[in-house]
C-alpha positions in Angstrom: 107.5 84.4 109.4 110.7 84.7 107.3 108.7 84.2 104.1 106.2 86.8 105.1 108.9 89.4 105.9 110.4 88.6 102.4 107.0 89.3 100.8 106.6 92.5 102.8 110.1 93.6 101.7 109.2 93.0 98.0 105.9 94.9 98.4 107.8 97.8 100.0 110.3 97.8 97.1 107.4 97.8 94.6 105.7 100.7 96.4 109.0 102.6 96.5 109.5 102.2 92.7 105.9 103.3 92.1 106.4 106.4 94.3 109.7 107.2 92.6 108.0 106.8 89.2 105.2 109.3 90.2 107.6 111.7 92.0 108.3 113.5 88.7 104.6 113.8 88.0 104.0 115.1 91.6 106.8 117.7 91.3 105.3 118.8 87.9 101.9 119.2 89.5 103.4 121.2 92.4 105.2 123.5 89.9 102.0 124.0 87.9 100.1 124.7 91.0 102.8 127.2 92.1 102.7 129.0 88.7 98.9 129.1 88.7 
């Protein structure tokens, strides 16, 4: 169980970094949509 929780934690961290990476793109898209 401990090993599984460790893997889940790493997966969550990976997802967090991916989301953080795409946050800028998401904000840019929102700004473009607002302008248009």
